MARKE-537285 format. One record per residue (C-alpha): x, z, y. Coordinates in nm, 2 decimals, padded with zeros to 4 digits. Example, Ala and Ser with C-alpha at 12.3 -4.5 7.8 and 13.67 -1.06 7.14 Angstrom:
<atoms>
01.23, 00.78, -00.45 .
01.37, 00.71, -00.11 .
</atoms>
This chain:
<atoms>
-03.09, 04.61, 01.82 .
-03.00, 04.25, 01.76 .
-02.74, 04.26, 02.04 .
-02.58, 04.56, 01.88 .
-02.57, 04.39, 01.54 .
-02.42, 04.08, 01.70 .
-02.16, 04.28, 01.87 .
-02.07, 04.46, 01.55 .
-02.04, 04.13, 01.36 .
-01.82, 03.98, 01.63 .
-01.61, 04.29, 01.64 .
-01.57, 04.29, 01.26 .
-01.47, 03.93, 01.26 .
-01.22, 03.98, 01.54 .
-01.07, 04.28, 01.35 .
-01.05, 04.07, 01.03 .
-00.88, 03.79, 01.22 .
-00.64, 04.04, 01.37 .
-00.56, 04.20, 01.03 .
-00.51, 03.86, 00.86 .
-00.30, 03.73, 01.15 .
-00.09, 04.05, 01.14 .
-00.04, 04.02, 00.76 .
00.09, 03.66, 00.80 .
00.31, 03.76, 01.10 .
00.47, 04.04, 00.89 .
00.54, 03.80, 00.60 .
00.26, 03.94, 00.38 .
00.04, 03.63, 00.38 .
00.11, 03.58, 00.01 .
-00.10, 03.88, -00.07 .
-00.42, 03.67, 00.00 .
-00.30, 03.42, -00.26 .
-00.23, 03.71, -00.50 .
-00.58, 03.85, -00.45 .
-00.74, 03.51, -00.51 .
-00.55, 03.44, -00.83 .
-00.54, 03.80, -00.97 .
-00.85, 03.98, -00.86 .
-01.05, 03.66, -00.83 .
-00.99, 03.62, -01.21 .
-01.09, 03.97, -01.29 .
-00.73, 04.10, -01.35 .
-00.52, 04.37, -01.20 .
-00.18, 04.20, -01.25 .
-00.04, 03.86, -01.36 .
-00.20, 03.74, -01.69 .
-00.14, 03.53, -01.99 .
-00.31, 03.21, -01.87 .
-00.22, 03.24, -01.50 .
00.01, 02.93, -01.54 .
-00.31, 02.74, -01.49 .
-00.33, 02.86, -01.13 .
00.02, 02.75, -01.03 .
00.23, 02.44, -01.02 .
00.44, 02.38, -01.33 .
00.73, 02.17, -01.45 .
00.72, 02.04, -01.81 .
00.99, 02.15, -02.06 .
00.98, 01.85, -02.29 .
01.01, 01.86, -02.66 .
01.22, 01.60, -02.83 .
01.12, 01.30, -03.03 .
01.22, 01.50, -03.34 .
01.02, 01.82, -03.40 .
01.07, 02.07, -03.68 .
00.77, 02.28, -03.80 .
00.86, 02.62, -03.94 .
00.85, 02.64, -04.32 .
00.57, 02.85, -04.47 .
00.68, 03.14, -04.70 .
00.56, 03.13, -05.06 .
00.36, 03.45, -04.98 .
00.22, 03.31, -04.65 .
-00.06, 03.54, -04.52 .
-00.10, 03.70, -04.86 .
00.01, 04.06, -04.78 .
-00.27, 04.31, -04.68 .
-00.26, 04.41, -04.31 .
-00.19, 04.78, -04.25 .
-00.48, 04.96, -04.08 .
-00.23, 05.09, -03.82 .
-00.14, 04.73, -03.72 .
-00.50, 04.63, -03.70 .
-00.57, 04.92, -03.47 .
-00.27, 04.82, -03.26 .
-00.38, 04.46, -03.22 .
-00.73, 04.57, -03.11 .
-00.61, 04.84, -02.88 .
-00.35, 04.63, -02.69 .
-00.55, 04.30, -02.72 .
-00.29, 04.10, -02.92 .
-00.35, 03.72, -02.91 .
-00.07, 03.60, -03.14 .
00.13, 03.78, -03.41 .
00.39, 03.61, -03.62 .
00.63, 03.74, -03.88 .
00.91, 03.52, -04.00 .
01.11, 03.63, -04.30 .
01.42, 03.44, -04.42 .
01.34, 03.16, -04.17 .
00.99, 03.10, -04.32 .
00.65, 03.21, -04.17 .
00.54, 03.51, -04.38 .
00.25, 03.62, -04.17 .
00.05, 03.47, -03.89 .
-00.25, 03.58, -03.69 .
-00.43, 03.47, -03.38 .
-00.71, 03.63, -03.18 .
-00.95, 03.55, -02.90 .
-00.95, 03.18, -02.98 .
-00.57, 03.14, -02.95 .
-00.40, 02.91, -03.20 .
-00.05, 02.81, -03.29 .
-00.07, 02.55, -03.01 .
-00.20, 02.78, -02.74 .
00.01, 02.83, -02.43 .
00.08, 03.18, -02.32 .
00.29, 03.33, -02.04 .
00.63, 03.45, -02.16 .
00.67, 03.67, -01.85 .
01.02, 03.82, -01.86 .
01.11, 03.67, -02.20 .
01.21, 03.38, -01.98 .
01.51, 03.59, -01.87 .
01.66, 03.54, -02.22 .
01.63, 03.17, -02.19 .
01.82, 03.18, -01.85 .
02.09, 03.39, -02.00 .
02.12, 03.14, -02.29 .
02.15, 02.86, -02.04 .
02.43, 03.05, -01.87 .
02.62, 03.05, -02.20 .
02.55, 02.68, -02.24 .
02.67, 02.60, -01.89 .
02.99, 02.78, -01.96 .
03.05, 02.59, -02.28 .
02.96, 02.26, -02.10 .
03.22, 02.34, -01.83 .
02.97, 02.37, -01.54 .
03.06, 02.74, -01.50 .
03.41, 02.88, -01.56 .
03.32, 03.21, -01.73 .
03.12, 03.53, -01.68 .
03.36, 03.64, -01.41 .
03.30, 03.35, -01.18 .
03.18, 03.47, -00.84 .
02.83, 03.39, -00.73 .
02.99, 03.31, -00.39 .
03.15, 03.00, -00.54 .
02.80, 02.85, -00.54 .
02.63, 03.02, -00.25 .
02.83, 03.13, 00.05 .
02.56, 03.38, 00.13 .
02.73, 03.60, -00.14 .
03.09, 03.55, -00.04 .
03.14, 03.85, 00.20 .
03.15, 04.23, 00.16 .
03.02, 04.38, -00.16 .
02.85, 04.04, -00.24 .
03.19, 03.88, -00.28 .
03.24, 04.09, -00.59 .
02.92, 03.97, -00.75 .
02.97, 03.76, -01.07 .
02.74, 03.55, -01.28 .
02.80, 03.80, -01.56 .
02.67, 04.08, -01.34 .
02.35, 03.89, -01.29 .
02.30, 03.83, -01.66 .
02.36, 04.19, -01.75 .
02.15, 04.34, -01.47 .
02.44, 04.49, -01.28 .
02.42, 04.31, -00.95 .
02.37, 04.58, -00.69 .
02.11, 04.37, -00.52 .
01.85, 04.53, -00.30 .
01.54, 04.47, -00.51 .
01.24, 04.68, -00.60 .
01.11, 04.60, -00.94 .
00.74, 04.68, -00.91 .
00.47, 04.47, -01.06 .
00.17, 04.65, -00.92 .
00.27, 04.71, -00.55 .
00.14, 04.41, -00.35 .
00.41, 04.47, -00.09 .
00.71, 04.48, -00.33 .
00.96, 04.19, -00.34 .
00.87, 04.13, -00.70 .
00.51, 04.05, -00.60 .
00.63, 03.84, -00.31 .
00.86, 03.64, -00.53 .
00.57, 03.57, -00.77 .
00.33, 03.44, -00.51 .
00.53, 03.33, -00.21 .
00.75, 03.03, -00.13 .
01.02, 02.91, -00.09 .
01.16, 03.13, -00.36 .
01.52, 03.03, -00.30 .
01.49, 03.15, 00.06 .
01.37, 03.49, -00.06 .
01.66, 03.52, -00.29 .
01.93, 03.40, -00.05 .
01.82, 03.66, 00.20 .
01.88, 03.95, -00.04 .
02.16, 04.19, 00.03 .
02.41, 04.35, -00.22 .
02.38, 04.72, -00.14 .
02.56, 04.87, -00.43 .
02.89, 04.78, -00.60 .
02.83, 04.50, -00.85 .
02.94, 04.53, -01.21 .
02.92, 04.91, -01.22 .
02.58, 05.00, -01.37 .
02.27, 04.85, -01.53 .
01.95, 04.83, -01.32 .
01.68, 04.59, -01.42 .
01.59, 04.35, -01.14 .
01.41, 04.01, -01.17 .
01.60, 03.89, -00.86 .
01.92, 03.89, -01.07 .
01.78, 03.63, -01.31 .
01.64, 03.42, -01.03 .
01.97, 03.40, -00.85 .
02.15, 03.33, -01.18 .
01.91, 03.04, -01.24 .
01.99, 02.90, -00.89 .
02.36, 02.91, -00.98 .
02.29, 02.72, -01.31 .
02.09, 02.46, -01.12 .
02.36, 02.41, -00.86 .
02.63, 02.40, -01.12 .
02.46, 02.15, -01.35 .
02.28, 01.94, -01.09 .
01.97, 01.96, -01.31 .
01.64, 02.15, -01.28 .
01.62, 02.45, -01.50 .
01.34, 02.29, -01.71 .
01.54, 01.98, -01.76 .
01.85, 02.17, -01.86 .
01.65, 02.39, -02.10 .
01.49, 02.09, -02.26 .
01.81, 01.91, -02.31 .
02.02, 02.21, -02.42 .
01.78, 02.41, -02.64 .
01.41, 02.30, -02.65 .
01.49, 01.96, -02.80 .
01.78, 02.06, -03.03 .
01.57, 02.36, -03.16 .
01.30, 02.12, -03.27 .
01.03, 02.28, -03.07 .
00.69, 02.14, -03.17 .
00.52, 02.14, -02.83 .
00.60, 02.08, -02.46 .
00.61, 02.40, -02.26 .
00.55, 02.47, -01.89 .
00.77, 02.66, -01.64 .
00.59, 02.80, -01.34 .
00.71, 02.68, -01.00 .
00.69, 02.84, -00.65 .
00.51, 02.52, -00.53 .
00.46, 02.15, -00.59 .
00.80, 02.00, -00.71 .
00.94, 02.34, -00.63 .
01.17, 02.60, -00.79 .
01.12, 02.75, -01.13 .
01.03, 03.12, -01.14 .
01.33, 03.17, -01.36 .
01.28, 03.54, -01.41 .
00.94, 03.48, -01.58 .
00.67, 03.24, -01.67 .
00.74, 02.99, -01.95 .
00.41, 02.90, -02.10 .
00.46, 02.83, -02.47 .
00.34, 02.95, -02.81 .
00.45, 03.21, -03.07 .
00.61, 02.96, -03.31 .
00.83, 02.80, -03.04 .
00.92, 03.13, -02.88 .
01.05, 03.25, -03.22 .
01.32, 02.97, -03.22 .
01.54, 03.14, -02.97 .
01.53, 03.46, -03.17 .
01.65, 03.27, -03.48 .
01.92, 03.10, -03.27 .
02.06, 03.44, -03.16 .
02.01, 03.59, -03.51 .
02.24, 03.31, -03.64 .
02.49, 03.35, -03.36 .
02.41, 03.02, -03.19 .
02.39, 02.80, -03.49 .
02.10, 02.58, -03.58 .
02.12, 02.40, -03.91 .
02.50, 02.40, -03.89 .
02.53, 02.29, -03.53 .
02.67, 02.53, -03.28 .
02.42, 02.52, -02.99 .
02.55, 02.84, -02.82 .
02.90, 02.99, -02.84 .
02.90, 03.25, -03.11 .
03.11, 03.49, -02.90 .
02.87, 03.46, -02.61 .
02.58, 03.54, -02.84 .
02.77, 03.84, -02.99 .
02.84, 03.97, -02.64 .
02.47, 03.92, -02.54 .
02.34, 04.15, -02.81 .
02.57, 04.44, -02.74 .
02.53, 04.67, -02.44 .
02.77, 04.61, -02.15 .
02.74, 04.98, -02.03 .
02.76, 05.27, -02.27 .
02.52, 05.47, -02.06 .
02.26, 05.19, -02.08 .
02.25, 05.10, -02.44 .
01.91, 04.92, -02.41 .
02.04, 04.60, -02.25 .
02.31, 04.34, -02.31 .
02.33, 04.00, -02.14 .
01.97, 03.88, -02.11 .
01.86, 04.06, -02.43 .
01.70, 04.40, -02.49 .
01.86, 04.62, -02.76 .
01.71, 04.90, -02.97 .
01.84, 05.13, -03.24 .
01.56, 05.31, -03.43 .
01.58, 05.50, -03.76 .
01.93, 05.37, -03.81 .
01.82, 05.01, -03.77 .
01.95, 04.78, -03.49 .
01.72, 04.53, -03.33 .
01.75, 04.30, -03.03 .
01.46, 04.14, -02.85 .
01.31, 03.93, -02.58 .
01.06, 04.12, -02.38 .
00.80, 04.04, -02.12 .
00.53, 04.20, -01.90 .
00.21, 04.31, -02.09 .
00.39, 04.33, -02.42 .
00.53, 03.99, -02.49 .
00.80, 04.03, -02.76 .
01.03, 03.83, -02.98 .
01.19, 04.11, -03.20 .
01.48, 04.03, -03.42 .
01.59, 04.24, -03.72 .
01.91, 04.07, -03.82 .
01.98, 04.30, -04.12 .
01.66, 04.20, -04.29 .
01.65, 03.85, -04.16 .
01.31, 03.91, -03.99 .
01.17, 03.78, -03.66 .
00.85, 03.92, -03.51 .
00.66, 03.76, -03.22 .
00.38, 03.95, -03.05 .
00.19, 03.80, -02.75 .
-00.10, 03.99, -02.59 .
-00.28, 04.13, -02.29 .
-00.16, 04.49, -02.29 .
00.15, 04.70, -02.37 .
00.18, 05.07, -02.45 .
00.44, 05.11, -02.19 .
00.51, 04.84, -01.93 .
00.81, 05.01, -01.76 .
01.09, 04.76, -01.73 .
01.35, 05.04, -01.75 .
01.31, 05.15, -02.11 .
01.14, 05.07, -02.45 .
00.89, 05.28, -02.64 .
01.05, 05.25, -02.98 .
00.77, 05.42, -03.18 .
00.53, 05.15, -03.07 .
00.76, 04.87, -03.17 .
00.83, 05.04, -03.51 .
00.47, 04.97, -03.62 .
00.54, 04.60, -03.57 .
</atoms>
């Protein structure tokens, strides 16, 4: 009996070693890291505090910080029952309403505070798009039509030769990329947990004509960030700090997840910051790139960003989500699990919602009724 048990244990161990070895040989070794970080933390997907499990680079605040003004009616309005239910159902951790550039309402849950860091997820894409606009203004990049092949020869032949930086910002690259957050074998999961990230991106193929249609792909933003880094000669965190984080008067340092120690920023996601500082980019776009009279972003670039590039895809511009609901136009930053910076320019309102769950986590469209309650 003992011999049989021993044989079984040895056989099981050999099978396990074979499976593990095979996974690494096929390029899926990152799945074990994903299992350790995600399932080992009791989650099913990336989560708000997962920045603590990765290497990060600091996005530094400046010596001058600017706290938001408090509205004269700060936290005085009663909270609608429908909103309370929504917060509870989708596990909101931060909810901020800014009216006329003053904080009108502010709530935190689960021990979160105005200082607490929380993963932006794909809201980071808007920051990268903003940095593209800044890099064009600074003269590092010619314009939205500059070919990606000017920076990376891997994209200088065939269909790839037609790929522009503007195509990347507007999600019209034609890259071969499967945007799936829950499939462990998808390239999206691989990019989140594997390294080196730049190698993953440079091995991508352009399989559809660029600049023809919208298709949301995180690889677009990652490649765009690589272009910005190469053009500026600065890390993405450094360029963001100098160009926006400091000038916007952000109150706290932020973190940007890396693919490894001293590695590459996961540009398509993963800036760890707080609701108040996230709101500042919304205000900058609301005011067409101006901050206290200083033009931080080109107004024409901002205007282009908050308009759809393609008439048959009215939900997206250049790094910004767009929504028209009940004859009101909004634009927003949006991230996995329901991270939002929603801007209502007509009423001069900015809403920030951070939390654990979303009503609909599809990257391809927005559930407008859910947002309308906010």
